[in-house]
C-alpha positions as CSV (number, residue, x, y, z in Angstrom):
1,M,-18.2,-9.1,-21.8
2,C,-16.5,-8.6,-25.2
3,S,-15.6,-5.1,-26.3
4,T,-18.1,-3.2,-28.4
5,K,-15.8,-3.7,-31.4
6,C,-16.1,-7.4,-31.0
7,R,-19.9,-7.4,-30.8
8,L,-20.6,-5.2,-33.9
9,R,-22.2,-6.9,-36.9
10,F,-21.5,-5.2,-40.2
11,P,-22.8,-6.0,-43.7
12,L,-20.2,-7.8,-45.7
13,H,-19.3,-4.9,-48.0
14,H,-18.9,-2.5,-45.1
15,L,-16.7,-5.0,-43.3
16,R,-14.5,-5.4,-46.4
17,R,-14.2,-1.6,-46.8
18,L,-13.4,-1.2,-43.1
19,A,-10.7,-3.9,-43.1
20,R,-9.1,-2.5,-46.3
21,R,-9.0,1.0,-44.8
22,H,-7.6,-0.2,-41.5
23,L,-5.0,-2.4,-43.1
24,S,-3.8,0.2,-45.5
25,A,-4.0,3.4,-43.5
26,S,-3.8,2.6,-39.8
27,P,-0.8,4.3,-38.2
28,A,-0.7,1.7,-35.4
29,S,1.6,-0.7,-37.2
30,S,3.5,-1.3,-40.4
31,H,2.8,-5.1,-39.8
32,R,-0.7,-4.6,-41.1
33,R,0.3,-3.4,-44.5
34,N,0.1,-5.6,-47.5
35,L,-1.5,-8.7,-46.0
36,P,-0.6,-11.7,-48.3
37,A,-3.0,-12.6,-51.0
38,G,-3.7,-15.9,-52.5
39,S,-5.3,-19.1,-51.3
40,G,-4.4,-22.6,-50.3
41,D,-1.7,-23.8,-47.9
42,D,0.8,-21.2,-48.9
43,A,-1.6,-18.4,-48.3
44,A,-2.6,-19.9,-44.9
45,R,1.1,-20.0,-43.9
46,R,1.7,-16.4,-45.0
47,H,-1.4,-15.2,-43.1
48,E,-0.3,-17.2,-40.1
49,A,3.1,-15.5,-40.2
50,T,1.4,-12.1,-40.4
51,V,-0.8,-12.9,-37.4
52,R,2.3,-14.0,-35.4
53,R,4.1,-10.8,-36.2
54,L,1.1,-8.7,-35.1
55,A,0.8,-10.8,-32.0
56,A,4.5,-10.4,-31.1
57,A,4.1,-6.6,-31.6
58,G,1.1,-6.6,-29.1
59,D,-1.2,-5.2,-31.8
60,V,-4.3,-6.9,-30.7
61,D,-6.6,-4.9,-33.0
62,G,-4.3,-5.8,-35.9
63,V,-4.6,-9.5,-35.0
64,Q,-8.4,-9.3,-34.9
65,Y,-8.5,-7.6,-38.3
66,A,-6.0,-10.0,-39.8
67,L,-8.2,-13.0,-38.7
68,Q,-11.2,-11.3,-40.2
69,E,-9.4,-10.6,-43.5
70,M,-8.5,-14.3,-43.6
71,R,-12.1,-15.2,-43.3
72,L,-13.1,-12.8,-46.0
73,R,-10.5,-14.1,-48.4
74,G,-11.5,-17.7,-47.7
75,V,-8.0,-18.5,-46.3
76,A,-8.0,-21.3,-43.7
77,C,-7.0,-20.3,-40.1
78,T,-4.2,-22.6,-38.9
79,E,-3.8,-23.8,-35.3
80,D,-0.7,-21.7,-34.8
81,A,-2.5,-18.6,-36.0
82,L,-5.3,-19.2,-33.6
83,I,-2.9,-19.9,-30.7
84,S,-1.0,-16.7,-31.5
85,A,-4.2,-14.7,-31.5
86,I,-5.4,-16.1,-28.2
87,A,-2.0,-15.6,-26.6
88,A,-1.9,-12.0,-27.8
89,F,-5.3,-11.3,-26.3
90,A,-4.2,-12.9,-23.1
91,R,-1.1,-10.8,-22.8
92,A,-3.1,-7.6,-23.4
93,G,-5.6,-8.6,-20.7
94,Y,-8.5,-9.3,-23.2
95,A,-9.6,-12.7,-22.1
96,D,-13.1,-11.9,-23.4
97,R,-11.7,-11.5,-26.9
98,A,-9.7,-14.7,-26.6
99,L,-12.8,-16.6,-25.6
100,K,-14.9,-15.1,-28.4
101,T,-12.2,-15.9,-30.9
102,F,-12.1,-19.5,-29.7
103,Y,-15.8,-20.0,-30.1
104,R,-15.7,-18.4,-33.5
105,A,-12.8,-20.5,-34.7
106,A,-14.9,-22.4,-37.3
107,D,-16.4,-19.1,-38.6
108,L,-12.8,-17.8,-39.0
109,G,-11.8,-20.8,-41.2
110,F,-10.4,-23.1,-38.6
111,R,-11.4,-26.4,-40.1
112,A,-10.0,-29.0,-37.7
113,P,-11.3,-29.4,-34.1
114,P,-9.2,-27.4,-31.6
115,G,-6.4,-29.5,-30.1
116,V,-5.0,-29.5,-26.6
117,R,-2.6,-26.6,-27.3
118,V,-5.5,-24.3,-28.2
119,Y,-7.4,-25.3,-25.1
120,N,-4.3,-24.8,-22.9
121,H,-3.7,-21.3,-24.2
122,L,-7.4,-20.4,-23.8
123,L,-7.4,-21.7,-20.2
124,D,-4.3,-19.7,-19.5
125,A,-5.9,-16.5,-20.9
126,L,-8.9,-17.0,-18.6
127,L,-6.8,-17.7,-15.5
128,R,-4.7,-14.6,-16.0
129,E,-7.9,-12.6,-15.2
130,N,-9.1,-15.3,-12.7
131,L,-12.2,-16.0,-14.8
132,V,-12.7,-19.3,-13.1
133,G,-16.4,-19.3,-14.0
134,A,-15.4,-19.5,-17.7
135,V,-12.8,-22.2,-17.1
136,V,-15.3,-25.0,-16.2
137,P,-17.4,-24.8,-19.4
138,V,-14.2,-24.7,-21.5
139,Y,-12.8,-27.8,-19.8
140,D,-16.2,-29.6,-20.2
141,N,-16.2,-28.6,-23.9
142,M,-12.7,-30.1,-24.1
143,R,-13.7,-33.4,-22.6
144,K,-16.8,-33.7,-24.8
145,A,-14.7,-33.0,-27.9
146,G,-12.5,-36.0,-26.8
147,V,-9.4,-33.9,-26.4
148,V,-7.1,-35.6,-23.9
149,P,-5.7,-33.1,-21.3
150,N,-1.9,-33.1,-20.8
151,V,0.2,-32.2,-17.8
152,Y,0.0,-28.5,-18.8
153,T,-3.8,-28.6,-18.9
154,Y,-4.0,-30.2,-15.4
155,N,-1.5,-27.6,-14.0
156,L,-3.7,-24.9,-15.3
157,L,-6.7,-26.4,-13.6
158,I,-4.8,-26.9,-10.4
159,R,-3.8,-23.3,-10.5
160,A,-7.4,-22.3,-11.0
161,L,-8.5,-24.2,-8.0
162,C,-5.7,-23.0,-5.7
163,Q,-6.3,-19.4,-6.8
164,N,-9.8,-19.8,-5.4
165,D,-8.7,-21.5,-2.2
166,R,-9.9,-24.9,-3.3
167,V,-6.7,-26.8,-2.4
168,D,-8.5,-30.0,-1.4
169,A,-10.1,-30.2,-4.9
170,A,-6.6,-29.5,-6.4
171,R,-5.2,-32.5,-4.5
172,K,-8.0,-34.6,-6.0
173,M,-6.9,-33.4,-9.4
174,L,-3.6,-35.1,-8.8
175,D,-5.4,-38.4,-8.3
176,E,-7.3,-37.9,-11.6
177,M,-4.0,-37.2,-13.4
178,S,-2.5,-40.4,-12.1
179,R,-5.5,-42.4,-13.1
180,K,-5.3,-41.1,-16.6
181,G,-1.6,-41.8,-16.9
182,C,-0.5,-38.2,-16.7
183,H,2.2,-37.9,-14.1
184,P,2.3,-34.7,-12.0
185,D,5.4,-32.6,-12.3
186,E,7.2,-30.0,-10.2
187,V,4.7,-27.3,-11.2
188,S,1.8,-29.5,-10.0
189,H,3.2,-30.0,-6.6
190,G,4.6,-26.5,-6.2
191,T,1.2,-24.9,-7.0
192,I,-0.6,-27.1,-4.4
193,V,2.1,-26.3,-1.7
194,S,1.8,-22.6,-2.5
195,G,-2.0,-22.9,-2.2
196,M,-1.7,-24.5,1.3
197,C,0.8,-21.9,2.5
198,K,-1.5,-19.1,1.3
199,L,-4.3,-20.5,3.5
200,G,-1.9,-20.8,6.5
201,R,-1.9,-24.7,6.4
202,L,1.8,-24.9,6.8
203,E,1.9,-28.2,8.7
204,E,-0.2,-29.8,6.0
205,A,2.1,-28.3,3.4
206,R,5.2,-29.8,5.1
207,G,3.5,-33.1,5.3
208,F,2.7,-33.0,1.6
209,L,6.3,-32.1,0.9
210,A,7.5,-35.2,2.8
211,E,5.1,-37.5,0.8
212,T,6.1,-36.2,-2.7
213,M,9.2,-35.8,-4.7
214,P,11.5,-33.0,-3.5
215,V,10.8,-29.8,-5.5
216,R,12.8,-26.6,-4.8
217,A,9.9,-24.4,-5.7
218,S,7.7,-26.1,-3.1
219,Y,10.3,-25.7,-0.4
220,N,10.7,-22.1,-1.3
221,A,6.9,-21.6,-0.9
222,V,7.1,-23.0,2.6
223,V,10.1,-20.9,3.4
224,H,8.3,-17.8,2.2
225,A,5.3,-18.5,4.3
226,L,7.3,-19.2,7.5
227,C,9.4,-16.1,6.9
228,G,6.1,-14.1,6.7
229,E,5.4,-15.3,10.3
230,F,9.1,-14.9,11.2
231,E,9.4,-18.5,12.4
232,M,13.1,-18.6,11.6
233,W,13.9,-21.7,13.5
234,E,11.3,-23.5,11.4
235,V,12.8,-21.9,8.3
236,F,16.2,-23.3,9.0
237,S,14.7,-26.7,9.7
238,V,13.0,-26.6,6.3
239,V,16.3,-25.6,4.6
240,N,18.1,-28.5,6.3
241,E,15.4,-30.8,5.1
242,M,16.0,-29.5,1.6
243,V,19.7,-30.3,1.8
244,E,19.1,-33.7,3.2
245,R,16.8,-34.5,0.2
246,G,19.4,-33.4,-2.2
247,L,18.2,-29.9,-3.0
248,Q,20.5,-26.9,-2.5
249,P,18.9,-23.6,-1.5
250,N,18.9,-21.2,-4.5
251,V,18.9,-17.4,-4.7
252,V,15.2,-17.3,-4.1
253,T,15.6,-19.3,-0.8
254,Y,18.4,-17.1,0.5
255,T,16.8,-13.8,-0.6
256,T,13.5,-14.7,1.1
257,I,15.4,-15.3,4.4
258,V,17.5,-12.2,4.0
259,D,14.4,-10.1,3.4
260,A,12.7,-11.6,6.5
261,F,15.6,-10.6,8.7
262,C,15.8,-7.2,7.2
263,K,12.1,-6.6,7.9
264,A,12.6,-7.6,11.5
265,R,15.6,-5.3,11.8
266,E,17.9,-8.2,12.4
267,L,20.6,-6.9,10.1
268,R,23.4,-9.0,11.6
269,M,21.6,-12.2,10.8
270,A,20.7,-10.9,7.3
271,C,24.4,-10.2,6.6
272,A,25.3,-13.7,8.0
273,V,22.9,-15.3,5.6
274,L,24.3,-13.2,2.8
275,A,27.8,-14.4,3.7
276,R,26.6,-18.0,3.8
277,M,25.0,-17.5,0.4
278,V,28.2,-16.3,-1.2
279,T,30.3,-19.0,0.5
280,M,28.0,-21.7,-0.9
281,G,28.6,-20.3,-4.4
282,C,25.1,-18.8,-4.8
283,P,25.7,-15.1,-5.9
284,P,23.1,-12.6,-4.7
285,N,20.9,-10.9,-7.2
286,V,19.3,-7.5,-7.4
287,L,16.4,-8.5,-5.1
288,T,18.9,-9.6,-2.4
289,F,20.8,-6.4,-2.5
290,T,17.5,-4.3,-2.6
291,A,16.2,-6.1,0.5
292,L,19.5,-5.2,2.3
293,V,19.5,-1.6,1.2
294,K,15.9,-1.2,2.4
295,G,16.7,-2.9,5.7
296,F,19.7,-0.7,6.4
297,F,17.8,2.5,5.6
298,E,14.9,1.5,7.9
299,D,17.4,0.7,10.7
300,G,19.0,4.2,10.2
301,K,22.3,2.8,8.9
302,V,22.6,5.1,5.8
303,H,26.3,4.4,5.2
304,D,25.8,0.7,5.2
305,A,22.8,1.0,2.8
306,L,24.9,3.1,0.3
307,S,27.8,0.6,0.7
308,M,25.5,-2.3,-0.2
309,W,24.2,-0.3,-3.2
310,H,27.7,0.3,-4.5
311,W,28.6,-3.4,-4.0
312,M,25.6,-4.3,-6.1
313,V,26.6,-2.0,-8.9
314,D,30.3,-3.1,-8.7
315,E,29.2,-6.7,-9.0
316,G,27.7,-5.8,-12.4
317,W,24.0,-5.9,-11.4
318,E,21.8,-3.3,-13.1
319,P,19.5,-1.7,-10.4
320,S,15.8,-2.2,-11.2
321,I,13.1,0.4,-10.8
322,I,12.3,-1.2,-7.4
323,S,15.9,-0.8,-6.3
324,Y,16.0,2.8,-7.3
325,N,12.7,3.5,-5.6
326,V,13.9,1.9,-2.4
327,L,17.1,4.0,-2.5
328,I,15.4,7.3,-3.3
329,R,12.8,6.7,-0.6
330,G,15.5,6.1,2.0
331,L,17.4,9.2,1.0
332,C,14.2,11.3,1.1
333,Y,13.4,9.9,4.5
334,I,16.6,11.2,6.0
335,G,16.2,14.5,4.2
336,D,19.0,14.0,1.7
337,L,17.0,15.4,-1.2
338,K,20.1,16.3,-3.2
339,G,21.3,12.7,-3.1
340,A,17.8,11.5,-4.0
341,L,17.8,13.8,-7.1
342,D,21.3,12.6,-8.1
343,Y,20.1,9.0,-8.2
344,F,16.9,10.1,-9.8
345,N,18.9,11.6,-12.7
346,S,21.2,8.6,-12.7
347,M,18.3,6.2,-13.2
348,K,17.2,8.2,-16.2
349,R,20.7,8.1,-17.7
350,N,20.7,4.3,-17.3
351,S,17.4,4.0,-19.2
352,C,15.5,3.0,-16.1
353,F,12.6,5.3,-16.4
354,P,10.9,6.6,-13.2
355,N,7.4,5.4,-12.5
356,A,4.5,6.8,-10.3
357,V,6.1,5.5,-7.1
358,T,9.4,7.3,-7.9
359,Y,7.7,10.6,-8.5
360,S,5.4,10.1,-5.5
361,T,8.4,9.5,-3.2
362,L,10.1,12.7,-4.4
363,I,7.0,14.8,-4.1
364,D,6.4,13.6,-0.6
365,G,10.1,14.1,0.3
366,F,10.1,17.7,-0.9
367,S,6.8,18.4,0.7
368,K,7.9,17.1,4.1
369,A,11.1,19.1,3.9
370,G,9.0,22.3,3.3
371,D,10.3,22.7,-0.3
372,M,6.9,23.1,-2.0
373,D,8.5,24.6,-5.2
374,G,10.7,21.5,-5.5
375,A,7.7,19.3,-5.1
376,M,5.8,21.2,-7.8
377,S,8.9,20.9,-10.1
378,I,8.8,17.1,-9.7
379,W,5.1,17.1,-10.4
380,N,5.6,19.2,-13.6
381,E,8.4,16.8,-14.7
382,M,6.2,13.8,-14.2
383,T,3.3,15.2,-16.3
384,S,5.8,16.3,-19.0
385,A,7.3,12.8,-19.1
386,G,3.8,11.3,-19.7
387,C,3.8,9.3,-16.5
388,K,0.2,8.9,-15.4
389,P,-0.2,9.8,-11.7
390,N,-1.9,7.3,-9.4
391,V,-4.0,8.2,-6.3
392,V,-0.9,8.3,-4.1
393,V,0.8,10.9,-6.3
394,Y,-2.3,13.0,-6.5
395,T,-2.8,12.9,-2.7
396,N,0.8,13.9,-2.1
397,M,0.3,16.8,-4.6
398,M,-2.9,17.7,-2.8
399,S,-0.8,18.1,0.4
400,V,1.6,20.4,-1.4
401,Y,-1.1,22.7,-2.7
402,C,-2.7,22.8,0.8
403,K,0.6,23.7,2.5
404,K,1.0,26.5,0.0
405,M,-2.6,27.6,0.7
406,M,-3.5,27.0,-3.0
407,F,-7.0,25.7,-2.3
408,D,-8.4,26.5,-5.7
409,Q,-5.7,24.4,-7.3
410,A,-6.3,21.6,-4.7
411,E,-10.0,21.4,-5.6
412,S,-9.2,21.5,-9.3
413,L,-6.9,18.5,-8.7
414,I,-9.9,16.5,-7.6
415,D,-11.7,17.3,-10.8
416,K,-8.6,16.3,-12.8
417,M,-8.5,13.0,-10.9
418,L,-12.1,12.2,-11.9
419,L,-11.4,13.1,-15.5
420,D,-8.3,10.8,-15.5
421,N,-10.4,8.0,-14.1
422,C,-8.4,8.0,-10.9
423,P,-11.0,8.5,-8.2
424,P,-9.8,10.4,-5.1
425,N,-9.9,8.2,-2.0
426,T,-10.7,9.1,1.6
427,V,-7.1,10.1,2.3
428,T,-7.2,12.6,-0.6
429,F,-10.4,14.2,0.7
430,N,-9.2,14.2,4.3
431,T,-6.0,16.0,3.3
432,L,-8.0,18.9,1.8
433,I,-10.7,19.0,4.5
434,G,-8.1,19.0,7.3
435,S,-6.2,21.8,5.7
436,L,-9.3,23.9,5.1
437,C,-10.5,23.4,8.7
438,G,-7.0,24.3,10.0
439,C,-7.2,27.6,8.1
440,G,-10.6,28.4,9.4
441,K,-12.4,27.7,6.1
442,V,-14.9,25.3,7.7
443,G,-17.7,26.2,5.3
444,R,-15.5,25.4,2.3
445,A,-14.5,22.2,4.0
446,F,-18.1,21.2,4.3
447,N,-18.6,21.8,0.5
448,V,-15.7,19.3,-0.1
449,F,-17.3,16.9,2.4
450,H,-20.6,16.9,0.5
451,G,-18.7,16.5,-2.8
452,M,-16.9,13.6,-1.3
453,R,-20.2,11.8,-0.8
454,R,-21.4,12.7,-4.3
455,N,-18.4,11.0,-5.7
456,G,-19.1,7.8,-3.8
457,C,-16.2,8.2,-1.4
458,H,-17.3,7.4,2.2
459,P,-16.0,9.6,5.0
460,N,-14.3,7.9,7.9
461,D,-13.7,8.9,11.5
462,R,-10.8,11.1,10.6
463,T,-13.0,13.1,8.2
464,Y,-15.4,13.8,11.0
465,N,-12.7,14.6,13.4
466,E,-11.2,17.2,11.1
467,L,-14.6,18.8,10.7
468,L,-15.3,18.6,14.5
469,H,-12.0,20.3,15.2
470,G,-12.9,23.1,12.7
471,L,-16.4,23.6,14.2
472,F,-15.1,23.9,17.8
473,R,-12.4,26.3,16.7
474,E,-15.2,28.5,15.4
475,G,-17.1,28.0,18.7
476,N,-19.9,26.2,16.9
477,H,-20.6,23.4,19.4
478,E,-24.2,22.9,18.2
479,D,-23.2,21.9,14.7
480,A,-20.4,19.8,16.3
481,F,-22.9,17.9,18.3
482,R,-25.0,17.3,15.2
483,M,-21.9,16.0,13.5
484,V,-21.3,13.5,16.3
485,I,-24.9,12.3,16.0
486,E,-24.5,11.9,12.2
487,M,-21.4,9.8,12.9
488,L,-23.3,7.5,15.1
489,N,-26.2,7.3,12.6
490,H,-23.8,6.2,9.9
491,G,-22.4,3.4,12.1
492,I,-19.1,5.1,12.9
493,Q,-18.1,4.4,16.5
494,L,-16.6,7.3,18.4
495,S,-12.9,6.6,18.7
496,L,-10.5,8.0,21.3
497,V,-9.4,10.7,18.9
498,T,-13.1,11.7,18.4
499,Y,-13.7,11.9,22.1
500,N,-10.6,13.9,22.6
501,T,-11.5,16.3,19.8
502,V,-14.9,16.9,21.3
503,I,-13.7,17.1,24.9
504,S,-10.9,19.5,23.9
505,G,-13.4,21.7,22.0
506,L,-15.8,21.8,25.0
507,C,-13.0,22.7,27.3
508,Q,-11.9,25.5,25.1
509,M,-15.4,26.9,25.3
510,C,-15.4,26.6,29.1
511,M,-18.0,23.9,29.0
512,S,-16.2,21.6,31.4
513,K,-19.4,20.0,32.8
514,H,-20.3,18.7,29.4
515,A,-16.8,17.6,28.9
516,M,-16.9,15.6,32.2
517,L,-20.2,13.9,31.1
518,L,-18.5,13.0,27.8
519,L,-15.5,11.6,29.7
520,G,-17.9,9.4,31.7
521,R,-19.6,8.1,28.5
522,M,-16.1,7.4,27.1
523,I,-15.1,5.3,30.1
524,L,-18.5,3.4,30.0
525,Q,-17.9,2.6,26.4
526,G,-14.7,0.9,27.4
527,L,-12.3,3.5,25.9
528,Q,-9.2,4.3,27.9
529,P,-8.7,8.1,28.4
530,D,-5.1,9.2,27.6
531,A,-2.9,12.0,28.7
532,F,-4.5,14.4,26.1
533,T,-7.9,13.8,27.6
534,F,-6.8,14.6,31.1
535,N,-4.6,17.5,30.1
536,A,-7.5,19.2,28.4
537,M,-9.8,18.6,31.4
538,I,-7.3,19.8,33.9
539,Q,-6.6,23.0,31.9
540,A,-10.3,23.7,31.5
541,Y,-11.0,23.5,35.3
542,C,-7.9,25.6,36.0
543,K,-9.1,28.3,33.6
544,E,-12.4,28.3,35.5
545,G,-10.6,28.6,38.8
546,K,-11.7,25.2,40.0
547,V,-8.2,24.0,41.0
548,R,-9.5,21.5,43.5
549,I,-11.3,19.5,40.8
550,A,-8.3,19.8,38.5
551,A,-6.1,18.4,41.3
552,C,-8.6,15.5,41.7
553,L,-8.4,14.7,38.0
554,L,-4.6,14.7,38.2
555,G,-4.9,12.2,41.1
556,Q,-7.2,10.0,39.2
557,M,-4.9,9.6,36.2
558,N,-2.9,6.7,37.6
559,A,-6.2,5.0,38.7
560,V,-7.2,4.6,35.1
561,N,-3.7,3.5,34.0
562,C,-2.8,6.8,32.5
563,P,0.6,8.0,33.8
564,R,0.7,11.6,35.0
565,N,2.9,13.8,32.8
566,I,4.8,17.0,32.8
567,V,2.0,19.0,31.0
568,A,-0.6,18.1,33.6
569,Y,1.7,19.0,36.5
570,T,2.8,22.2,34.8
571,I,-0.8,23.4,34.2
572,L,-1.8,22.7,37.9
573,I,1.3,24.2,39.4
574,S,1.0,27.3,37.2
575,E,-2.6,27.9,38.4
576,L,-1.6,27.4,42.1
577,C,1.2,30.0,41.6
578,N,-1.3,32.4,40.0
579,N,-3.6,31.9,43.0
580,G,-0.8,32.6,45.4
581,K,-0.8,29.0,46.8
582,L,2.9,28.6,46.6
583,E,3.3,26.0,49.3
584,N,0.8,23.7,47.4
585,A,2.7,24.4,44.2
586,V,5.9,23.2,45.9
587,V,4.2,20.0,47.1
588,Y,3.1,19.2,43.5
589,L,6.6,20.0,42.3
590,L,8.2,17.6,44.7
591,K,5.6,15.0,43.9
592,M,6.4,15.4,40.3
593,L,10.1,14.9,41.0
594,Y,9.4,11.9,43.2
595,E,7.5,10.2,40.2
596,G,10.6,10.7,38.1
597,I,9.1,13.5,35.9
598,C,11.8,16.2,35.3
599,P,10.6,19.8,35.0
600,N,11.4,21.3,31.6
601,E,12.4,24.9,30.7
602,A,8.8,26.1,30.7
603,T,8.4,24.8,34.3
604,W,11.5,26.5,35.7
605,N,12.0,29.7,33.7
606,A,8.7,31.0,32.4
607,K,7.3,34.2,33.8
608,T,4.7,34.2,36.6
609,T,2.2,36.7,37.8
610,T,2.9,35.6,41.4
611,K,5.1,37.8,43.6
612,P,7.4,36.9,45.2
613,C,8.5,33.8,43.5
614,L,10.1,30.9,45.3
615,D,13.8,30.4,45.1
616,L,15.0,27.4,46.9
617,K,18.4,27.4,45.4
618,Q,20.4,27.5,48.6
619,G,19.6,25.5,51.6
620,N,20.5,28.0,54.3
621,D,18.6,30.9,52.8
622,N,15.6,28.6,52.3
623,K,15.5,27.6,56.0
624,E,15.7,31.2,57.0
625,A,12.7,31.9,54.7
626,G,10.8,29.0,56.2
627,Y,11.2,26.5,53.4
628,P,13.0,23.3,54.4
629,Y,13.6,22.2,50.9
630,S,17.0,22.0,49.1
631,A,15.9,22.6,45.5
632,K,15.5,25.3,43.0
633,F,11.9,26.3,42.2
634,T,10.8,29.3,40.2
635,C,7.1,29.5,39.8
636,I,5.6,28.3,36.5
637,A,4.2,30.5,33.9
638,T,0.6,29.9,32.9
639,I,0.4,28.0,29.6
640,H,-3.0,29.0,28.5
């Protein structure tokens, strides 16, 4: 659809008045002042120059008014003026205006039939926004008008087909090109190979490469696809094939391979490829260095990451916004907020202005470090700099407000997001709901939950899990059960986390029988209980004094492929000690040691209500006391 401004129809005298007022008084651009007067070819050329200046400045409204002024003055619209206007609309993302301008070309004073250049620019404008439905009628119009497509036209059509996964139709387009005497070029072949790789048809892509002229871009597309699957032997095979056919790998080829090794934490191989790259006279670029910096940070090699950064700068490469964001994220991850801020200030000094990702990274870094004031300072700087936050920034800031217990500001942030046309997502709402439930404000959390639905944001299983946790903390198992039923009614399958949340809540309320029934349902559903499930059940039965059942559950853990753990043993041993069953406690301690589970500080040193405690520190004393074990055992504290 065209914008409203495009669709309005004014009487002629109103349109003249509007155009004069806009062209003389608009603050948008000095380019619109004093449009050339006159008529004939000279006037057409002068108006064309004005349209081109406005288009170059990105003033699409100015372009539109200039075209209208030409029509009102009876000045013919040249082909270059029309092309400049269509290109300006395309760059601004207004394909609808480009299409409308094309169909109104005659009305705007374009006297000759549009040539192939006009059609090509229009097709490009449509494809930028993937408006393939509009491409077909334009191409049909072109053929009916007798305009002969050139190689650029066909490449645009091939791109349109490949963008929509119609690679086979794109290959047929190559045949049509040949029949009409238009020979495919590197772009034609490269686009088709990229389309095949996008669909995972790598063998077919390699076969197509072998049948056509060698094109570096095509080989790079195959290398990129293989690197995405980390098929590195195949990658090197493709590179060897390139060299055999007379093509040397370029910086794109090498950088793709380096990035793949970095993502796989194969830093030695990444550095080896870098060395090979330099040896072959192919200097690395900013993207190469950025991939290595990110790889070293993710592998925990901070010194190497910073060394790579300094090498990049020393080689004269200006770090990009992506490079700075990678560096700042790496420093924030290791907690070096001072270093992150130093580079943040450095990027501003070098006229590389921070974007939403930069600010989001810093806010998240300060938040995780517990420095909420620092996070809020970054937020304030972001808003002052006029950088529009995205949903990730807003969600990070939501977390900051919640950690500072500033729930009023957190809820106001949701309203601000809606006003800024940046709708909060499920993660945003879950952050607030989880924090409210964690602070015992379950009623307020439900208000946010209902608001979430009103704003068209669908809750997921984590949303329900947070609310279930809050309800059980309040001892409200009835509403919790209703919430579980609501989950099932909305088609949300109960996950392991949901089952554990409900089982843990029931156990805390001493409803172990209900918890056991739920455990059975969980197993029947095919979900594997984990250590958290068993630990909650064992502790519940111990609290109820049903140590025998707790011991049975501990014995069943291995039967369902859930290894026994120190928490489960400690809970059971603690309860045995409290009940005075010290010999049984020792048996479980030895069993625990036999399974390779080492007691921790809580196991050995915590207080116990049992007297006397067992001390098996010295063998002779132990034998005299009747305990034939050479080990130290101090009864466990209860960990209720």
